[in-house]
N, C-alpha and C positions, 0 to 999 in steps of 0.2 A: 504494500500500500504506500502510495506517495504521501498521503496525508491521513493519519488515523482519525482526524476530526471530520473527514468528509468521506464517509463510508458508503460505497455503492456496490458492495459485494463483488469487487473485482480486484485482481492483481494488476498493479500498474507500476511503471518505473518512475524514476525521479522527475521525469518530464510529463508525467500524467498519461503516458501512452500505455495501452493494454500490453501486459506481459504474459504471453502464453506459457504454461508450464512445460518444461522440457519433455515430460512424459506424454503430454498431449501431442507434441510435435512428432515424437517417436511413433506413437500409435497411428497418427495420420499417414506417416511414411509407410508403415506396415500395411495399412489398408490399401494404399495405392499399389503396392507391389503384389498384393494378394489377387492373383488372377482368377480365383474361384469365387470372388465376391458376388453375391446375388443382388441383382438390380431390379428384381421384381417389386411390384407394389406391395407395401406392407399391409397386413390385414388390419382391421379397425382398432385392435387393441395393441398394436405395435409388433416389434420383432420378438418372437417368442424366446429366442436364445438370450436376448438382452434382458427381458423381463424376468426370465428364470434366474439369470445370474444376479440381477438386482435383489430378488427375493432371498436368495442364498446369502448374499452379502449382508443384508439387513438382519436376517433371522439366524443365520448359521446353516452350514450344510447338513447338520444333523437335526434340523428342526422337525419336531413332531407335527406341527401345524402344516408344514409343507408336505410331509409324507402322507398326511391324512387329507390332502387337497382342500385345506381350509383357507388357502391364501390366494387372493386374486390380485393381479398386478397389471397396470395399464401404462403404456409408454406415453409420455406427454411432451409438449414443447415447453421446456424450461420449468423452473420451480413455480412460476406464476401459473402456468398451464396446469401443473399438477394440483395446486391449491384449488383452482377453479373447477376442475373436473370433479374433485371430491365434494366441493360445496354444491355443485349442481346435482350430483347424485343424492346427497343428503336431503336437499330440498325437494327435488322432483320425485324421487323414488321412495325415500324413507320418511318424507314429510316432516323433516326437522326445520325449525325456523329461528330458534334462539341460539346465539353463539356468543361465547365469552373470549375476550382478548386480554392479554396482560396490559397493564398501564405502567409504562408506555409499551408500544409494540412497533413492529416494522410498519411504515406508513401506508403500505398498500394492502395490508391484511383486510381491513374493513371493506374497502371497495371491491376486492376480489370476492369476498363472501356475499356481499350484497348483490353483485352482478350475477352470482351463482344462484340467487333466489332466497337467501336467508335474510330476513329484514329486521329481526329483533336483535340489534347489536348491543352488547353490554361489556363491561370491563371488570376484571378482578385486579385487586391491588398487587403490585409486584415490587417496584423500586421505592425504597424509603430514602429520600434525600437527606434526612436528618442523620441517619446512621450509615448511609451509603452502603446499604445491604438490602437483601430481599425482605420485604414485609411479610414474613410467613404467617403471622397472626392474622393480618388483614386478608391475605391471599386465601387462607383456609376458611376464614369466616365467609368470604364472598362465595366460595364454591359450595359451602354447606347451605347457603341461602339460595343457591341457583335452582331454578325449576328443573324437575326431573326431565331427562331426555334432552338437556341442553348440550350443545357442542362446546368443548373447551379446547381452544387453540393453545398448544404448549410448544415451546421451542426447545428442541432436544439439547442443543448446546450452542455456544457462541451467541447468547441471547442478544437480539438486535432490538433496540440500540444500546442496552446497558452493558453488554459483555459479561453479565453476571449470571452464572448458572446455579441451580439448586445443588446441594450436597446429596450424597447417597441417602442420608436420613430424611432430608426434605423431600426427595422424590418419593420415598416410601410413604410419607405423610400425605402428599398430594394424591398418590395412587389410592390410598385407603379411602379418602373422602370421595373421590370419583366413583369408587366401587359402591360405597354406602348410599350415595345420593342418586346413583344410576345416571351418570353423565357419560357422554361419549368423548373420549380423548382423541383429539386431532393433532397428532404428534409430528410437528414440522421438523424434518431431518435434512433440509436442503443444504445446510452448512457442514454436516458431519463428515462427508468425504474429505474435507480439508482440515479435519480436526483430529487431534491425537486421541479423542474419546470415541472414535468410530470403531466399534466392535460389538458383537452381539452380547458381550458380557458387561458392557458399560452400565453405570448406575441407572441411567434413565431407561434403558431397554430392559434391564432386569425387572423393573416394576411394571412396565407397560407393554412388554412383548413376551409375556410368559406363555407357557404351553397350556393355555386355558381357552375357554370359549368366549372370552370378552371380545367384543367388536372394537376395532381400532382402525383409524385411517392414518396412513403415514406417507406424506409426500416426501420423496427422497431425491 
């Protein structure tokens, strides 16, 4: 990042120009050299090999949920597209309407969900400027008072814009309240591939991606 105070979720050099990761360049070269690459139109849900790999990356190759075919994965255009597809499905198919965002949150979360059809936007407390930490008491109180079947947008790591993530114990507390109140966690993982916390055993996944029947949406 050229300026940590001007975060646009992109790697840039000191001149503000986009800096592609070397591994991305390497993979691009490999794709060009791969003469067996399939240029057929993708089916509606995306490249099956890609979505399958993404599911294994998120849940682990030994995931019981994957083995039992309880995981559905859709390829999207960018993180914004992934968020919108999930929001549209929640509103149109599952009839959800109320959604909670952290205060503060990434500036496009509200508009994406509203464009997806969820119109009752609410906030849960997150950042406490007085202590410069997460307001866990306020956060948990707001979730306990949320209507049943509300969607709760959670940022898996690298919380935007505060940069402050819950601890292992705090994730456990959040998960317990969501379970008791019967809320639907919408676990935003769009920054995790660039994070050291990206692993099926990371604290947030341990509490929100268990081998259970709980429904969860994860834009990755």
